[in-house]
GUNUNU-325081 format. One record per residue (C-alpha): residue in one letter; x, y, z. Coordinates in steps of 0.05 Angstrom, whole numbers, padded with zeros to 5 digits, always signed. Each point is the difference from the previous one (the first is absolute). Layout:
AXYZ/...
//
This chain:
M-00495-00647-00575/L+00032+00056-00023/A-00061+00043+00022/V+00005-00026+00067/L+00072+00001+00017/A-00007+00078-00028/E-00052+00017+00049/I+00044-00029+00057/L+00066+00030-00021/V-00014+00070-00021/P-00034+00022+00064/L+00049-00032+00044/L+00063+00032-00053/G-00038+00068+00012/W+00001-00007+00076/I+00074-00021-00001/A+00016+00057-00044/R-00044+00058+00039/T+00032-00030+00065/L+00068+00002-00025/V-00002+00078-00029/V-00032+00021+00056/S+00054-00029+00050/L+00044+00038-00048/V-00031+00068-00007/V-00004-00005+00072/R+00075-00016+00011/A+00015+00055-00055/F-00036+00058+00039/V+00029-00021+00072/G+00066-00003-00027/I-00009+00071-00042/G-00031+00023+00071/V+00060-00022+00045/A+00051+00025-00047/F-00037+00075-00002/V-00007+00004+00077/G+00055-00031+00014/Y+00044+00051-00047/H-00041+00065+00018/F-00018-00009+00070/I+00065-00043+00024/V+00060+00000-00041/G-00008+00076-00028/P-00005+00031+00072/I+00053-00045+00028/L+00047+00028-00063/D-00019+00072+00005/A+00021-00010+00077/V+00062-00032-00016/K+00022+00051-00054/N-00019+00056+00052/Q+00036-00026+00046/M+00063+00006-00050/G-00004+00066-00011/G+00055+00010+00055/W+00043-00039-00026/P+00069+00012-00024/A-00001+00001-00076/D+00059-00054-00009/L-00054-00049+00044/A-00055+00019-00035/Q+00035-00013-00078/W+00017-00079+00024/V-00069-00008+00026/G-00017+00012-00069/I+00050-00031-00029/L-00017-00061+00039/N-00073+00010-00022/F-00023+00005+00084/D-00065+00020-00025/K-00015-00055-00039/A+00017-00052+00052/V-00044+00037+00048/T-00060-00005-00052/I+00014-00074-00004/I+00008-00012+00069/C-00072+00034+00020/S-00032-00029-00064/A+00017-00067+00031/Y-00029+00021+00065/V-00058+00027-00030/I-00007-00067-00051/R+00003-00051+00064/F-00045+00035+00036/A-00057+00001-00043/V+00015-00075-00031/S-00001-00023+00077/S-00060+00040+00020/L-00037-00024-00063/H+00003-00066+00007/A-00069-00006+00036/V-00030+00038-00054/K-00021-00049-00058/A-00019+00019-00068/
//
């Protein structure tokens, strides 16, 4: 009885484990890819453009922008848009 139960459960549990592991690995790689592409090709150039535009600002205004962490705010907002776009475009893709 135990041998028959083991013959049924072991392959079933192996299949479930493989399915879950594959799904988690795919999601991890997609997340890493979205973060890498989003930062290097979208957020980075936007930050560079903002910093270049700030070059002509008065020193007092530039100091306030630095104190208020404007660059971090721009990074967070741009990253949120990138993640929202990636998640909405990945709904059709199922692992």
